[in-house]
Structure formats: structure tokens, C-alpha cells
N, C-alpha and C positions, 0 to 999 in steps of 0.2 A: 164098698171097697173101691169101686171105680171112682166114685165121687171124691174119696179121700186122696186117691192117687192123682186125680186131676188137680185137686186143690194144692197138693204138694208141688206139683209141676208148675202151677201158676205162681206159687210163692217163690219157688226156686228161680223162675224166670225174672220175677220182679226184683228179687234180691240181686240177681246177676246184673240186671239193668242198672240198679242202684249203685252196685260196685263199679260198674263201667263208668257211670256218670261221675262218681267220686274220683275215679282214676283220671278221667279227662280233666276234671277241675284241678286236680293236683298238678297235672302236666301243664295246664294253662298258668297256674300260679308259678310253677318252676320257670316257664318261659318268660313270664312277667319279671320274675326276679333276675333272670339272665339279662333281659333287656335293661332293667334298672342298673345292673352291674356294668353293662356295656356303656350306658349313658354316663355313669359315674367315671368310667375309665376315659371316655371321650372328654368329659369335663376336666379330668386331671391332665390329660394331654394338652387341652387348650390352655389350662393354667400354666403348664410347663412352657408351652410356646410363648405365652405372654411374658413369662419370666425371662425366657431367652431373649425376646425382643427388647425387654427393658435393659437387660445386661448389654445387648448390642448397642442400644441407645447410649448407655453409660460409656461404653468403650469408644463410640464415635466421637470425633473431635467436636468440641462445643463451638458452634458458630455464634459470633457476636457481631455487633455493628462495626463494620470495617470501612475505613476511608480509602477510597481509590486514589492512589497517588497521581493519577492522570485526570482526576475530576476537578470541577470548579471549587468544591469545598476546600480541598487541600491547597489550591492556588490562593484562594482568599485568606486562608489561615496564614500562609507564608507572608502575605502582605501585612497582615495584622502583627505578626511576630517581628517583622523587620523594623517597624517604627521605633520600639524602645532601644534597638541596637544602635541606631544612628545618634541618639542623644546622650550616650554614656560619657564620652570624653569631655564635652564642654562642661558637664556637671562636675566632673572630677577635677577640672583645671581651674574653672572660674567659681571660686567658693561664694562669691557674692550672689550667684544665682540660687544657691542653697540657703545662704544666711538671710537674704532679704525676702525670699519667697519660701520659707522653710515648710510651711504647711502644704503648699502646692507641690513641692518637690518630694516631701515625704509620701504624700498620697501617690504621686507618680512613680516613685521608686518601688513602693510595695505593691502597687497595681502591676508594675512590670514583673515583679517576682511571682505574683499569682499567675500572670500570663506565661512565664517560663515554666512554672509547675504544670500548668494546663498543657503546655507544649510537650512535656515529658509523657503525660498520659496520652496525649494525641498521637505521639510516636508509637506507643504500644498498641494503638488501634489502626495504624497505617499499614495497609496490605502491601504485599510484594508478589511478584510473579514467579511462579515455579512451574516449569514445563508449560509455559503459556497460560497458566491458570492463576487467578488471584487467590492467594492463601487467606483463609478466613478463620483459622484456628487460633483461639485466644492465647494458648500456651506457646505455640510456635511464633506468633507475632511478638509476644513479650520476650521470648528467648532470643529472637533475632535482633531485637533492639538492644537488649542488655549485653549481648556479645559484641556489639559494634563499638568502634572507637568513639563515635559521637556520643554514646551514653556516658563514657568517662568524662568527656568535655562538659556535658550537661551537668553531671554531678559536681564537677569542680566549680562550674559557674553558679551553682546553687549553694555553695558553702556559705554559712551565715557570717560573713566577714563584718557585718554591721555591729557585732558585739564590740569591735575595737573602737566604735564611737564612744562607748562608755569609758574607755581608758584614755583615748587621745582627744576626744571632743569632736565637734563638727567641722573643725578647720582642716580635716584631712578626708575629703570626700573621695579621694582616689582609692580608698580601701575597697570600693565596689567595682574596681576595674576588672575583676574576674568575670563580670557579666559580659565582657566583650567577646568571650569565647563563643557566644551565640552568632557570631558574624557569618558562620557558614549558612545559616538560614537566609540571610540577606543575599548571599551569592546565589543560592538555589532559587530564590525568588526572581532574581535578574535573569538567570538562565531559562527558567520556564516562561517568563514574559517574552523573551526573545523568540522562543518556539511558538508561542500562542499568537503573537501579533501578526497582522497582515502586512506590516511595513517593517520587516526585520532590519534592513540597512539603516533606516532612520533611527530605529530604536537602539541599534548597536552604537551609533554615533552619540546619541543622547546618553546612553549608558556609560560610554567612555568619558564623556564630559562630566557626568555625575561622579564617576570614580575620581577624576581629577579634583573636583571640588571637595569631595570627602577627604582625599589625601591632604590637600591644602588646609582644610579645616582642622583635621586631626593634628597636623604638624604645627598649626598656629596654637592649638591648645597645649601641645608639648613645649613649645617655645615659651609660652607664658608661664607654665609650671616650672620650667628650668630657670627662668629669670627670677621667679619667686624664691627658689632654693638658693640661688646665689645672692640675691638681694636686689630689689628694684633700685635702679639708678646707681648701682655700684660702678658701672663703666658705661661707655657709649653703646656697647654691643647689646646689653640686656635692656629690658623694658624700662622706660624712664620712671623716676621716682613718683610715687602716688601723692605725696604731700608737698609737692613743689608749688609754692604760692604763685610763681610766675606762669606756670602751666597747670592750672587746676583741672583742666579737662581730661588729663591723663588718669585721673582717679575715677572717671565715670565708666560704667560697665561697657557701654557701646564703644567708647574710644579704646578700651583695652582689647576688645575683640577685633575692631577694625585695624588697629596698629599691628596686632599679632598676625592677622590674616594677610596684611600687606607685606610684612617681613617674610612670612612663609611663601607667598607667591614669588617674591623676588629671588628667594634662595632656591626653591625647587625648580624654577624655570631657568636657573643658572644665569640670570641677568646680573645678579650681584647688586652693586651700588648700596650696600649696607655697611655700617661701621665695622671695622676689623675687630676680631676677637682679641681679648686681652689676657684671658686665663687659659690654661691648658685644657680644662674641661670644655671651655667655649670653642677652642680650636677643634677638638674631637667632635663636638656636636655639629659644628658648621661643616666639617668634612663629611660626616655621615649624611647630613642633609644634601650636600652636593652630589654624593654618590647615589643616594636614593632618587634625587631629581634626574640625574643623567640616565639611570637605568630605567626607571618607571616611565618617565616622560618620553624617552626615546621609543620605548615599546608602544606607548599609547599613541604617539604621533604616527608611528609606522602603521599601526592598526587602522587609524583614521584614514591615512592615505590609501591603504588597501581597500577599505570599505567604500571610499569615494570612487575609486577606480572600478570596483565591482558594481556600484550603482550605475555607472556609465558604460558598463561592459556591453549590455544589450544595445544601447544606442550606438556605441562605437562599431559593433558588429554590423548593425543595420546600415550605418553610414558607409562602412567599407563596401557593403554590397552595392549601394547606390553608386559609389565612386567607380567600382568595376564596370557597372553597366554604362555609366556615362562615358568612360574611356572606350568601351567597346563601340558605342554608338558614334563616337567621334572618329574612331579608326575606320568604321564601315560607312561613314558619311551619311548617317541617318538624317532625315529632314528635321528641321527645328520644331516643326509642329508635332511630329511623332515623339521627339525627344521630350518636349514639354508635357505631352500626355503621360509618358512613362514616369516623369518626375512627380507629376500631380498624383498619379496612382500610388506611388510610394509614400507621398505625404499623407494621403488618405489612410493608408494602412497604419502609419505610425500614430497619427493623431487620434485614430479610433481604436487603438490597442489591438490591431489585427495583424501585427507583424510577426507574432509567434506562430510557429507550426504546432498545431494541437497534438499531432502524433509524436512529435519530438519531445514535447513537454511531458506527455503522459506515458512515455515508453518505460519509465522506471517503476511504474506502478504495477502491481499484480493484475491479472485479467479481471478478477472479480471487482476490485475497486475501480478499475478503468471502466468496466461495464456500468457500475452504479453512477459514476460521474456522467457518462454518456447518456444514461437513461434520464437523469435529472435535467440535462442540458437540452437533449434533442428529442426525447420521446414525444412530447406534446406536438412538436413540428411534424414528426412522421405520422402520427395518428390522424392528422388533418387530411391525409391522402385517402380518398374514399375506398380505393381497392385494398388498403391495408387496415381498414377500420375494424374488421372482425378477425384478424389473424391471431395466431397463437402468440403468447407472450415470448416464448423462446425464439421464434422467428423474428419478432420485432426487436428483441435485444441484439440478435446477430446483425440485423440491418442497421440498427442505430450505430453500432461500432464501425460500420463500413461507410457511413456518411462522411463526405469530404467537403469542407467549406471552400467556396470559390468567390472571388470578388471581381466584378466587371466594371469597367469605366464607362462614362457617358458615351453613347453611340455604339458600343460594342454589340455585335450580333451573338446571341447565345446559340441560336441555331437558324438555319435557312431552309426554306422549302425544298424538299427533295433530298436533303442530307440523310444519311443512314443514322438511325437513332441508336446510339450506344449508351446513353445516359438519360436519366430522368432528373428533373430539377424541382426543388422546393424553395420558394422565396422566403427568406428570413427578414431582410430589410431592403427597402428600395422599391422601385417601380419599373416594370417591364411593359413594353408596348408590342401588340401584335400588329405588324405593319404590312403594307402591300409590297409588291416587288420593287416599287420605286424607293422604298425606305422612308417615305415621308408620311403617306396616308396611314392614319392609325385607326384600327378597327376596335380594339379592346385594350384597356390598360389593366395589367395584373399587379396586385399589391401584395403586401405581407400576408403569408399564409397560403397563397395560391401555389399551384403546382402544374407541371405539364411534362409530357414525354413518357407518362407511365404506361401507355398502351404499346408504344413502339418497342419497348424492351421485353415484352412478353411473347412475341412471335406467335400471335394468334392466327390459326388457320382460317383462311377465307377473308382476311382483312384486305380491303381494296387498296389501301395505301402500303401494305406490307409492313416493313419496319422502317419506313422513311418518314421524315418530318412533313407535316401538312401545312405548316405556316412559318412565316418569318417572325422571329421574336428578338427584340432589340432593347437594350438597357437605356432608360431615359436619363437617369443620373448614375451615381455609384450604387451598385446593387450587391447585396450579400446573399448568396445562394448556397444551398446544400445539394450536392450531387451524389446520386446513387447509380453506379455503373451496372450494365447488363450482366457482366461477368460475375460481379459480387452478388447480384440478386440470384442468378442461377446457381451459384456455389452454395448459397444459403438454402435454396429450395431443394437441393438434392437430399437433404435430411428431413424435409417436410413435404412429401409427395401430395398429401391431402391438401395442404395449403396451396401448392402449385396448381392443382386442379381447380380449387376455389377461385384463385386469382384469375386464371384463364377464363373461367365462367363469368366472373364479374366484368372482365374486359370485353368478353363477347357480348354481354348485355349492353354495355355502354356503346359498342360499335353498332349493335342492332338499333338502339335508340336513335343514333345519329345517322343511320342508313349507310354505314361504311363497311358492311360485311356482306359477302356473297355466300348465301346458304346453299347454292347449287353444288351437289357433290361432284359433278363432272368438272366444275371449275376449281375445286379445291385441290391443290397440288399436294401430293403426299409429303409428309415431313421428311426432310433430308438434313442430315447433319453436315456441318461445315467441314470442308476438307482439312482445315487446320486442326479441328478437334480430333478427326480420325487419325491424322498423322501423329498427333500428340499421344493419343491413347496407344497407337501401335508402337511408338517409340518407347513408351513406358513399359508396355508388355515385353518388348525385346530386352530392355534393361533388366527386368525381373528374371526373364529366362536366362540371361547371361550370368546373373548372380547365382541362380540355382545351379547352372551348369558348372560354374567354378567350384561351388561347394561339392558337387558330385565328383568332379575330377580330383579335388583335393582329398576327399575321403578315399577314392580309389587308389591314389598314389600312396596315401598313408597305410592302407591295408596291404598294398603290394610290398612296401618296404618292411612292414612287420612280418609278412610271410617269408621274405628273403632272409630276414634275421633269424627266424625260427629254423629255416633250412640250414643256415650256416651253423647254428647251435647243434642241430642234429648231426651234421657232418663231423663236427669236433668231437661229439660224444661217441659216435659209432665208428668213425674213421673211414666211412664209405662216402662216395660221392652220390649225391641225390640229384636226379635230373630235375632241373627247375621247370616249373610250369611256364608255358609261354604266355606272354601278355595277350590280352584280348585281341589287339591289333595283329600280332604275329599269328594267332590262331586263325583269324580271318584270312590272312595272306596264304597260310598253308592250305586251308580249305579251298581257296581260290585256285592254288596251283594244282591240287588234286583234281579239282573239277576240270581244269584246262587239259591236264594229261588224259583224263578219261575221255574228254571230247575228242582229243587228237587220235587216241586209239580207236575210237568208234569210227572216226573219219577214215583212218587207214584201212580198217576192216571193210568199210563200205567200198573204198576204192578197190581193194583186193577182190571183193566179191564181184564188183563191176567188171574188172579185168577178166576174171574167170568166165563170167557170163559172156563177155564179148568174144573170148577165145573159142568158147564152145560154139558160138554162133558162126565164128569165122570158120572153125573146123567143119 
């Protein structure tokens, strides 16, 4: 009985364990299924995100290869498109060019047409600036071009007028005159060349001369074509007859162009000396030519005169400066030797291109561009100075902007022994000599890249020389130096305290190496600020306090007026008089009066008590 009960119990436990195991396995399977479902959901979410990104990419404007209108590619293309424009009129007016060289000109014409078509596509890829950024969206670029007036001109210039050759024949090449509407590209090329060139005045003059030649050339072509329509040799005014046996050279292409060019030049320059017109149409053509010549050439000649005067403006200004100084020296009776030195110094400045003031020239540029120019021009020079070799880039940029060029004449002293050092110098060109007190004996010659005076502007404690010069330095010939003042250095170092400590340590090491520093603490004087700096700071503080005080008083007066207005409004509403609060100054005065009266009463009481005491004693 017991055995069967134990057996049943064991079987029950075994079954229970089996059921529990199956239940756990089912739970694990459920968990795995849940994890699989979660993974599937994550994959679906990822797919949705990818689809959203694809949709966003589709919505984003499509970026294509865009030509920057300020780049070299655009400029070179303008030059390429300008060439066919210039050759249109002579082909239209001198049919021999097309008849005698038909294969050459057909090839040239249709090559030009292909270039014009390519130019239209080129324009649809030319970017433009919007809010300072180059637009690169294909649709926007295309729409911008197609909305422009230039697009209409380009379409008209591409009309297939060549089909009229089939009707009229090759004797009318002027049917391609619509290609002349591309002349705007030629004007744009000239404008951009004027901006790009380093010699703008010379280019402007050359450009105007070229305009003159083009106008004369086109007018010559029109004259020949007009003579053809009237009839060659019909009168003395038109082009002579081509089949005249006495003058057969007038039938040659070169003579046709030369004669037409000669007539056009005489007419447009209003020189005249041409045969008088005979027909009404000739009179009108001649009058129009005269008007065009007067208007255009007067404008062109005026522009040339202005350009020539602009080219000489700098020289005229410089010469005026010299004349003023000459006049001053004559009035003050300066010696001829010194006057000659001054004139030679000016000649050196002009001949070496140093007459311009750098700060005046660069003052129109923004700070960033000015800093970049200064870095490219002066950074290498500044880095040669050993105390600035490891300084921060920001400090060097500030110092580069503060470098001032100076030019010294032969024999000029840059500094003398014992002078207070307020600047340091870096030699750009020329040679300087360290001389004895007699000014003749030379100890050392300093050349390009050398520097001096860097220690005297640092105010290093313990320096035996202080901030005074320790040598006489004289210019041997003309010398170009860069100067950095002590005030500019200290102003820059206020924002870089670590750099200041590093520079002082470098200067101290240099002085220790040369034995020019006293390390005894007893001999090192405490650092004292100059009186001028103290006064300046005190004055600045006082100005700030005055400004703040004015603001406080202004606010106080405004609040007082507002309070009085409120009191007046209350009186009108209630019909009662309201006692106004006394101003702060009046309150102080009333308090002072009360205090005085209290003191007087106390004094009187004290006197009364004293009299009573005296009377008692007397009694």
C-alpha cells in the first residue's frame, strides 16, 4: 500500500515537472515569436524610413553641373562666342566672300549656329546668386533663363532664315543678319575682361579703340551694301562701278573693303571730303552717318580723355604733394642739400611703387579680406622674428594688420643709443649698419629679414638697459622697414595673456644669454604703470560713470513726471487735492531742517539747565 502511494507520488511529481517543462518551453516559444514580430516591425519601420528618405530625395532639387558666372570657364566661353558675332556683317555685305569661298563660309556659318545652340544650353546651366548662394537646381536655372529677355533674343537669332536661300539664292547673305542679336555676349565679354585685367585703364582705352574700329567696319559694310542697292557707279557718292575698264582694281574684294572703310572713316569722324549725295536716300544715309559719328565719337573721345586723366591722377596727386613740400622748403629757407635729399626720397618712392598708402588703399575692403592680404604679404616677414616664432595664429594675424611700412633715406638714423624704444623694426629691403657714436665706424651690417628693437618694447623686469636703445642704427642706402609699435603690441597682447607671458620669458632668456639682465630681486623695481595710462583709465571710468548717472537721473525724472500725472488724474476723478510727495532733494532738506531744530532745542535746554544750576549755586 505504501509502495503504491509512493509510486503514485513519484509519478505525479514527474508529470508535474514534465508539465512545467512544457509550459516553460511554450513560454520561450511565445517569447521568440514576440521577438520575431518585433524584428519584423523594426524591419518594416526601417523600410518606411527608407521610403521616406527616397521621397525626400525625390522632393529635393536635383543638382546638376552648374557653371559659375564668376569662373574662368564662363569667361573663356564668352570669348569663344564673341568671335562669330564680329564676322557677321562683312559676310552679309560682301557676297564675294561667300561666293568665292562658299565651302569655307558654309562650314563657318553652321559651325557658328552650333555654337549658338550650345550657348543656349550653356545658359541653362549658368548659375546665379540668390541670398549669396549659387543656385544649382536644374529647373530653377532653366526657368530663370527662359523668363529672361535674352532668351527671346536668342530664339530670334536662331530662326532658320537660311531657308530663304532656296528662294532668293546665295546673292542675299544678309538674311542671316538676325545672328547679330548675339552682340550682348560680346559686350559682356568686354565688361568681364575689364574687371579681370590688372591694367584696367589700358584695357578701357584699347576697348574703346576696338569699338571705334568695329563701328567703322560695320558702317563700311552698310555703305557698300547701300551702294549695291542703288547701283555701283550710279553717281559719284556710291561705290564706283565694278566693270570699269579704266579702273579694274575697284572690282577686287580688297579694294572694295578698303574704299568702303576709307569712306566710313571720313564720314563718321566728320572730316567729310567725300562726294556730295545725289539722291534723297543718299542724303538721309549721309545725315544719319554724321549724327552717329557726332554722338558716338564725341562720347568715345570724352571717355578716352577721362581715362587718360584717371591714369595720370595718381601721378598728378603725387606731384602736387612734392610741389607743396618744395614751396614749404623755399618759404622756410631749407638748405639745398636737405631739399635735394627730400626730392630724391620722393623719386625713390615713385620709381619703386611705394607712393601708395597701404591703409588708404585697403580701407574699402572688409576686415577678413584685409587680414588675408596682410597675411600673404607680411606673415613670412613677421615669423622671422624669433620671439614670435611659436605664437598663436590669432595673435600673429592681429600683429600683421598693425605692421606699418617705413622708408629711410641714405644716412638716416633709425634709432640712437639711449633713445626710448617705442617700436621694433623688421628689414624688408635695404641694408642698415650698427655704428659707433661717431656715425662712421661700422660694427655689423643688417640685411633683409633682420630685425631689432623687439626686447625694448616688452618692458622686461630686471633689464639693465630698461626700454632704451643699446646701439646706433643707420641706413646705408634706401631701406624699406616694417614698424610695430609698443602700443599696438600691448593692445594685441591684452587678449592673449599666455602669449604675453611666453614673449616675456623668451625676451628674458635672450637677455640672460647676452648678460643684460639683473636677477637680484632687490634690484628689480616693482612694475609701475605709466601715469598717462592711469589718467586715461580714470578718465574712461569717469565717462562711464557720468553716462550711467545721466541714465539714472533720466529714469528718475521720467518716473516723477509719471507720478505727477497720476496724481493729477486722481484729483480730477475725486475732486480732492492730493498732497504731492516731495522730491528726494526736498525730503533731504526737510530732514536736515528737523535735525537742526532738534539740535537747537537741545542746546536751549542745556543752556536753561546750566542757568538753573548756576542760580542754585549762586543762591
